[in-house]
C-alpha atoms as an extended CHARMM CRD file, in Angstrom:
* protein
*
       142  EXT
         1         1  MET       CA             18.5610000000       -9.7430000000      -29.4290000000  PROA      1               0.0000000000
         2         2  ILE       CA             16.7590000000      -10.6980000000      -26.4360000000  PROA      2               0.0000000000
         3         3  THR       CA             14.4640000000       -7.9780000000      -24.7440000000  PROA      3               0.0000000000
         4         4  GLU       CA             12.9320000000       -8.2830000000      -21.6050000000  PROA      4               0.0000000000
         5         5  HSD       CA             10.7540000000       -6.0440000000      -19.5380000000  PROA      5               0.0000000000
         6         6  LEU       CA             10.1980000000       -6.1530000000      -16.0140000000  PROA      6               0.0000000000
         7         7  LYS       CA              7.0040000000       -4.9780000000      -14.7670000000  PROA      7               0.0000000000
         8         8  MET       CA              5.5240000000       -4.3330000000      -11.4720000000  PROA      8               0.0000000000
         9         9  THR       CA              1.8530000000       -4.0130000000      -10.8840000000  PROA      9               0.0000000000
        10        10  GLY       CA             -0.4580000000       -4.2710000000       -7.6380000000  PROA      10              0.0000000000
        11        11  ALA       CA             -3.8900000000       -4.5940000000       -6.4970000000  PROA      11              0.0000000000
        12        12  LEU       CA             -5.7840000000       -4.4000000000       -3.1860000000  PROA      12              0.0000000000
        13        13  THR       CA             -8.7840000000       -5.3400000000       -1.5630000000  PROA      13              0.0000000000
        14        14  VAL       CA            -10.4240000000       -3.5090000000        0.9670000000  PROA      14              0.0000000000
        15        15  GLU       CA            -12.6580000000       -5.0450000000        3.6070000000  PROA      15              0.0000000000
        16        16  LYS       CA            -14.6530000000       -3.4040000000        5.9830000000  PROA      16              0.0000000000
        17        17  ASN       CA            -16.2310000000       -5.5940000000        8.7700000000  PROA      17              0.0000000000
        18        18  GLY       CA            -15.1150000000       -8.7440000000        6.9580000000  PROA      18              0.0000000000
        19        19  GLU       CA            -17.0120000000       -7.5170000000        3.7080000000  PROA      19              0.0000000000
        20        20  VAL       CA            -14.9790000000       -6.8680000000        0.5750000000  PROA      20              0.0000000000
        21        21  VAL       CA            -16.1490000000       -2.9340000000       -0.2800000000  PROA      21              0.0000000000
        22        22  HSD       CA            -13.2510000000       -2.4270000000       -2.8870000000  PROA      22              0.0000000000
        23        23  ARG       CA            -10.8280000000       -4.1880000000       -5.3090000000  PROA      23              0.0000000000
        24        24  ILE       CA             -8.4590000000       -1.3320000000       -6.7260000000  PROA      24              0.0000000000
        25        25  ASN       CA             -5.1360000000       -1.5350000000       -8.8410000000  PROA      25              0.0000000000
        26        26  ASN       CA             -2.5360000000        0.8420000000       -7.6920000000  PROA      26              0.0000000000
        27        27  LEU       CA              0.3460000000        2.9050000000       -8.8420000000  PROA      27              0.0000000000
        28        28  VAL       CA              4.0350000000        1.7260000000       -8.0810000000  PROA      28              0.0000000000
        29        29  VAL       CA              5.5280000000        5.0310000000       -7.8010000000  PROA      29              0.0000000000
        30        30  THR       CA              9.2290000000        6.2390000000       -9.1340000000  PROA      30              0.0000000000
        31        31  ALA       CA             10.7020000000        5.9500000000       -5.4440000000  PROA      31              0.0000000000
        32        32  GLY       CA              9.4780000000        2.6010000000       -4.9750000000  PROA      32              0.0000000000
        33        33  LYS       CA             10.8590000000        1.3090000000       -8.1130000000  PROA      33              0.0000000000
        34        34  ASN       CA             14.3090000000        2.9020000000       -7.0120000000  PROA      34              0.0000000000
        35        35  LEU       CA             13.5990000000        0.9340000000       -3.5450000000  PROA      35              0.0000000000
        36        36  VAL       CA             13.2050000000       -2.3400000000       -5.4910000000  PROA      36              0.0000000000
        37        37  ALA       CA             16.0500000000       -1.5300000000       -7.3730000000  PROA      37              0.0000000000
        38        38  SER       CA             18.1900000000       -0.8170000000       -4.3540000000  PROA      38              0.0000000000
        39        39  ARG       CA             16.8300000000       -3.9730000000       -2.5730000000  PROA      39              0.0000000000
        40        40  LEU       CA             18.2340000000       -6.0330000000       -5.7860000000  PROA      40              0.0000000000
        41        41  ALA       CA             21.8570000000       -4.7650000000       -4.7020000000  PROA      41              0.0000000000
        42        42  GLY       CA             21.2750000000       -5.4350000000       -1.0010000000  PROA      42              0.0000000000
        43        43  ALA       CA             20.5430000000       -2.1720000000        0.2480000000  PROA      43              0.0000000000
        44        44  GLY       CA             17.3950000000       -0.1660000000        1.4320000000  PROA      44              0.0000000000
        45        45  SER       CA             14.4930000000       -0.9680000000        3.7350000000  PROA      45              0.0000000000
        46        46  SER       CA             11.8040000000       -3.6200000000        3.6530000000  PROA      46              0.0000000000
        47        47  ILE       CA              8.3120000000       -2.2900000000        3.2700000000  PROA      47              0.0000000000
        48        48  THR       CA              6.9450000000       -2.4660000000        6.9440000000  PROA      48              0.0000000000
        49        49  HSD       CA              3.7440000000       -0.2740000000        7.2190000000  PROA      49              0.0000000000
        50        50  MET       CA              0.5030000000        0.4530000000        5.3550000000  PROA      50              0.0000000000
        51        51  ALA       CA             -1.3210000000        3.9510000000        5.8820000000  PROA      51              0.0000000000
        52        52  VAL       CA             -4.7710000000        5.0570000000        4.8630000000  PROA      52              0.0000000000
        53        53  GLY       CA             -5.8010000000        8.7910000000        4.4210000000  PROA      53              0.0000000000
        54        54  SER       CA             -8.4680000000       11.0730000000        3.3800000000  PROA      54              0.0000000000
        55        55  GLY       CA             -6.9160000000       12.6290000000        0.1510000000  PROA      55              0.0000000000
        56        56  THR       CA             -8.4280000000       12.5390000000       -3.2690000000  PROA      56              0.0000000000
        57        57  LEU       CA             -5.6150000000       13.7460000000       -5.3630000000  PROA      57              0.0000000000
        58        58  ALA       CA             -4.7720000000       11.2150000000       -8.1750000000  PROA      58              0.0000000000
        59        59  ALA       CA             -1.8120000000        8.8790000000       -7.8890000000  PROA      59              0.0000000000
        60        60  ALA       CA              1.1400000000        9.9760000000       -9.5530000000  PROA      60              0.0000000000
        61        61  ALA       CA              4.3360000000        8.3930000000      -10.4620000000  PROA      61              0.0000000000
        62        62  SER       CA              6.3290000000       11.5220000000       -8.6910000000  PROA      62              0.0000000000
        63        63  GLN       CA              4.4850000000       11.0030000000       -5.1780000000  PROA      63              0.0000000000
        64        64  THR       CA              6.4500000000       10.1720000000       -2.1030000000  PROA      64              0.0000000000
        65        65  ALA       CA              3.5530000000       10.3660000000        0.3050000000  PROA      65              0.0000000000
        66        66  LEU       CA             -0.0540000000       10.0460000000        0.9150000000  PROA      66              0.0000000000
        67        67  ALA       CA             -2.0380000000       13.3700000000        0.1430000000  PROA      67              0.0000000000
        68        68  SER       CA             -3.5890000000       13.3770000000        3.4780000000  PROA      68              0.0000000000
        69        69  GLU       CA             -2.4990000000       10.5160000000        5.7570000000  PROA      69              0.0000000000
        70        70  LEU       CA             -4.8130000000        9.7360000000        8.9140000000  PROA      70              0.0000000000
        71        71  GLN       CA             -3.1820000000        6.6300000000       10.0620000000  PROA      71              0.0000000000
        72        72  ARG       CA             -0.3980000000        4.2810000000        9.6720000000  PROA      72              0.0000000000
        73        73  ASN       CA              0.0670000000        0.5730000000       10.8530000000  PROA      73              0.0000000000
        74        74  ALA       CA              2.4990000000       -1.9340000000       10.8670000000  PROA      74              0.0000000000
        75        75  LEU       CA              1.9060000000       -4.7150000000        8.4760000000  PROA      75              0.0000000000
        76        76  THR       CA              0.8340000000       -8.2440000000        9.6870000000  PROA      76              0.0000000000
        77        77  VAL       CA              4.0750000000       -9.6220000000        8.4600000000  PROA      77              0.0000000000
        78        78  SER       CA              6.9720000000       -6.9720000000        8.1440000000  PROA      78              0.0000000000
        79        79  GLY       CA              8.2950000000       -7.1870000000        4.6630000000  PROA      79              0.0000000000
        80        80  GLY       CA              5.3270000000       -8.8130000000        3.2060000000  PROA      80              0.0000000000
        81        81  SER       CA              4.9220000000      -12.8670000000        2.5390000000  PROA      81              0.0000000000
        82        82  VAL       CA              6.3440000000      -13.8620000000       -0.7710000000  PROA      82              0.0000000000
        83        83  VAL       CA              4.7750000000      -16.5730000000       -3.2160000000  PROA      83              0.0000000000
        84        84  ASN       CA              6.5630000000      -16.8730000000       -6.4610000000  PROA      84              0.0000000000
        85        85  ASN       CA              6.7830000000      -13.4630000000       -8.2680000000  PROA      85              0.0000000000
        86        86  THR       CA              4.0110000000      -11.6630000000       -5.7650000000  PROA      86              0.0000000000
        87        87  VAL       CA              4.5150000000      -10.1080000000       -2.7520000000  PROA      87              0.0000000000
        88        88  GLU       CA              1.3260000000       -9.7080000000       -0.3400000000  PROA      88              0.0000000000
        89        89  TYR       CA              1.1060000000       -7.2190000000        2.5210000000  PROA      89              0.0000000000
        90        90  ALA       CA             -1.5740000000       -6.7700000000        5.1260000000  PROA      90              0.0000000000
        91        91  SER       CA             -2.8490000000       -4.7430000000        7.8260000000  PROA      91              0.0000000000
        92        92  THR       CA             -5.8970000000       -4.0430000000        9.9490000000  PROA      92              0.0000000000
        93        93  TRP       CA             -7.3370000000       -0.9450000000       11.4020000000  PROA      93              0.0000000000
        94        94  ALA       CA             -9.1980000000       -1.9220000000       14.4660000000  PROA      94              0.0000000000
        95        95  ALA       CA            -12.3480000000       -0.3800000000       15.7100000000  PROA      95              0.0000000000
        96        96  GLY       CA            -11.1490000000        3.2830000000       16.9380000000  PROA      96              0.0000000000
        97        97  TYR       CA             -8.3890000000        3.7040000000       14.6900000000  PROA      97              0.0000000000
        98        98  GLY       CA             -8.1240000000        5.0430000000       11.1880000000  PROA      98              0.0000000000
        99        99  THR       CA            -11.6030000000        6.0600000000       11.5640000000  PROA      99              0.0000000000
       100       100  GLY       CA            -13.0390000000        8.7410000000        8.9810000000  PROA      100             0.0000000000
       101       101  ALA       CA            -13.5280000000        8.8460000000        5.3030000000  PROA      101             0.0000000000
       102       102  LEU       CA            -11.0730000000        6.8880000000        3.5510000000  PROA      102             0.0000000000
       103       103  THR       CA             -9.9790000000        7.6230000000        0.1220000000  PROA      103             0.0000000000
       104       104  GLU       CA             -6.3620000000        6.5530000000       -0.3290000000  PROA      104             0.0000000000
       105       105  ALA       CA             -3.8210000000        4.1650000000        0.8710000000  PROA      105             0.0000000000
       106       106  GLY       CA             -0.1120000000        3.4740000000        0.5290000000  PROA      106             0.0000000000
       107       107  LEU       CA              2.7240000000        1.1700000000        1.3330000000  PROA      107             0.0000000000
       108       108  PHE       CA              5.8820000000        2.4210000000        3.3970000000  PROA      108             0.0000000000
       109       109  THR       CA              9.3460000000        1.5310000000        4.6220000000  PROA      109             0.0000000000
       110       110  ALA       CA              8.7990000000        3.1240000000        8.0820000000  PROA      110             0.0000000000
       111       111  ALA       CA              6.4440000000        4.0440000000       10.9430000000  PROA      111             0.0000000000
       112       112  ALA       CA              6.8390000000        7.6740000000        9.7020000000  PROA      112             0.0000000000
       113       113  SER       CA              8.0910000000        9.1540000000        6.5600000000  PROA      113             0.0000000000
       114       114  GLY       CA             10.1120000000        6.4550000000        4.6820000000  PROA      114             0.0000000000
       115       115  THR       CA              9.8600000000        5.3470000000        1.0420000000  PROA      115             0.0000000000
       116       116  MET       CA              6.5960000000        5.0130000000       -0.2650000000  PROA      116             0.0000000000
       117       117  LEU       CA              6.5300000000        1.7710000000       -2.8740000000  PROA      117             0.0000000000
       118       118  ALA       CA              2.7180000000        2.0370000000       -3.8460000000  PROA      118             0.0000000000
       119       119  ARG       CA             -0.1800000000        4.3140000000       -3.7770000000  PROA      119             0.0000000000
       120       120  THR       CA             -3.6910000000        4.2090000000       -4.8950000000  PROA      120             0.0000000000
       121       121  VAL       CA             -6.9360000000        6.3820000000       -4.4890000000  PROA      121             0.0000000000
       122       122  PHE       CA            -10.5780000000        4.6050000000       -4.2840000000  PROA      122             0.0000000000
       123       123  SER       CA            -14.0890000000        5.7920000000       -3.7920000000  PROA      123             0.0000000000
       124       124  VAL       CA            -14.8440000000        6.7490000000        0.0370000000  PROA      124             0.0000000000
       125       125  VAL       CA            -15.2650000000        3.8970000000        2.5610000000  PROA      125             0.0000000000
       126       126  ASN       CA            -16.5910000000        5.7040000000        5.5890000000  PROA      126             0.0000000000
       127       127  LYS       CA            -14.8600000000        3.8460000000        8.6180000000  PROA      127             0.0000000000
       128       128  GLY       CA            -16.7530000000        4.3580000000       11.8040000000  PROA      128             0.0000000000
       129       129  ALA       CA            -15.3410000000        4.3150000000       15.2880000000  PROA      129             0.0000000000
       130       130  ASN       CA            -16.7960000000        0.5040000000       15.4890000000  PROA      130             0.0000000000
       131       131  ASP       CA            -15.8470000000       -0.6100000000       12.3730000000  PROA      131             0.0000000000
       132       132  ALA       CA            -12.5970000000       -2.5990000000       11.3400000000  PROA      132             0.0000000000
       133       133  ILE       CA            -10.9390000000       -2.2760000000        8.0160000000  PROA      133             0.0000000000
       134       134  THR       CA             -8.5000000000       -4.7200000000        6.4840000000  PROA      134             0.0000000000
       135       135  ILE       CA             -6.5680000000       -3.8580000000        3.4270000000  PROA      135             0.0000000000
       136       136  THR       CA             -4.7110000000       -7.0170000000        1.3350000000  PROA      136             0.0000000000
       137       137  TRP       CA             -2.1140000000       -5.5550000000       -1.0530000000  PROA      137             0.0000000000
       138       138  THR       CA             -0.3840000000       -7.8760000000       -3.7030000000  PROA      138             0.0000000000
       139       139  ILE       CA              2.7050000000       -6.4340000000       -5.7080000000  PROA      139             0.0000000000
       140       140  THR       CA              3.2760000000       -8.5930000000       -8.7210000000  PROA      140             0.0000000000
       141       141  ILE       CA              6.5730000000       -8.6840000000      -10.7550000000  PROA      141             0.0000000000
       142       142  SER       CA              6.1730000000       -9.9030000000      -14.2410000000  PROA      142             0.0000000000
C-alpha cells in the first residue's frame, strides 16, 4: 500500500525599513486548505491580498479573519510567484499606511473579506508613520 501525506507549511519574513525584524512560521487555516482543494478542481479564487493587524489571539485552524485587522494591501504579484513546490507572496506598507503596533498578518483572496489562506501572530513591530514594512510569505507544499 502506498501512503502519501500532502502538507502545506508557511513562513514569513517581516522587514522594517529594509531590516529583517522577524522570521515566523504560520498556520494554514482550514478555510485555506479548502481553498487549495477547490483550486485543484479549477474553482475558487487566487490569493491577491495580505493584511496586517494588531490582534494577539493565537492562530487557530478555525479562523477566517485577523483578530484586529489594520490594513490590507494588494500583493506585489497577484496570485504569488510559483517556484517548484513553493508560492511566494509579498506586500509593502509604505510610510503612512498600516501604522500601529503590528502583531498579526494573513493572506486573503480579496481586498475585503474573502477567504483567508494563512495567519500568523508575532512579537510587536511598531510601525511609525514614516516607516515602511515589507512582508514576504512563502507557502511550501511537501
